[in-house]
N, C-alpha and C positions, 0 to 999 in steps of 0.2 A: 977715548973717541971710537964709539963704534956704529956703522953705518948698520941698518936693517938687513938682515940675511933674507928677505922674502923677494927680491927682485927679480930671482930665475922663476919662483912661482907664479908672481905676477904676470911675467913674461908668458910664461905658458900659456895663460887663460886669453891674452888678445890673439887676433887672427890676423893674417897677411891679408892688404888687400884682395889678392886673388882667391882668397879662402872665403870669402864673407859670405857667400852663397852657396856653402858647402854646408848642410845641415849635420852631415856623418861627423866631419871634423869638428862641428860646434857640439855634438854630444860627446864626443871623447874628452873636448875641453872640459864641459860641464861635470864630467865623472872627478876631474880634479876638486872639484869645491866640497866633494865629500868629506875630504881630510883637509882641513885648514890649519894654517901652521899659528901658531902664538909668539907675541914679543912680550917679554917681562909679564905674562901672565894673562895679557890681553889679546882676546882673539881678532882673528883677521875676518871681518864681517863682509867684505866687497870692496869695489873699487871705485873712486869718483867718476862719475861719467863722462867728464868734459877733460879731468885731469887724470885720469886713470892710477892716482895715487891710492895706495892700499889704505883702508880703512879699519880703525882698532875699536872694539867696542868698550867704552868705560864701564866699570861696574856698579854704574849709578846712573840716575837721570841729572840733567842741568839745568838749571833756570839761572841766566844770566842776572847780575845783581851787581852794584858799587864794589864791593867787596870782591867779588871773584874777579872783574873785569881788573880791578888793581892787581891781584895776584896773577894772572895773566901777563899784564904789563910786566910786571917783576921778574917771570920767567923768559919772557921775551927780553929784554935787557940782559939777563944773564947770557944768553945765546946769542949776542951781539944782534940781535931782531928788534924790529918793531910790529906793533899791531894795526893790521888794516880793518875797521870795522866796516863789512858790506853786509849782505844777507846774515852772515857771520862771521866771527872772527878768524884772520889769517895771520899768521908768524910771518914775516919776510925780512930776509936779511937787510941789515942796515946797508951793506955795502953790495951794491947791484940790484936790491929788491925783489933778488929770487924767491918764491914761496915754499917753504919749508916745512909749514904744516897749517890746518885749520881745524876748528873744534864746531861741529855743528852739534846744535840743541835741537831735539825733537821732542814730541809729546812723551815719547814712551824710551828713547835711549839718547845717548849722548856718544859721538863719533870722532875719533881724532884721525884725519886722514894726513899721511906722512910721507914725503918725499922719499923715495927709498935708497937715491945715491947722498942724501945728505949725511955728511961725515960724524955728526953727533946726536943722528936719528934714534937710536937705542936711548939715549940719557934724556933727551927732550919728551918723547913719550912717555918715560918714567915720571919725570917731572910735572908733566901736565896731568898725567894720572893722580900722583898725590897731592898737588897743589889746589888742583881744582874740585876735591872731593868736598860734597857739600857738609 
């Protein structure tokens, strides 16, 4: 089991409440995005707006259909999760319901948002990327 190793990087991008009006500190943090980490060959391309989870770019565009949603549910089962279908699918742990991943499908990209502290984060990211390949 392997957690994502991007937690410190993600934390370095965030501002403390007393720093949110400091433009210079923002500019310093913004430079950190000039070189972003990769996990399993998938580049970190951003953070979730409300959740702050790191987002990884899949190397393909995704369109949901019966086949790939069934694959998604199979991956979820293998990681003791269920799929919650909202605006996009979220994988949540069966025990406690904590969200560990979300997969967003946009017209030009597909992204996986992954909870950095999830103990199987790397394995789940790798499986999602492989199993959802069109």
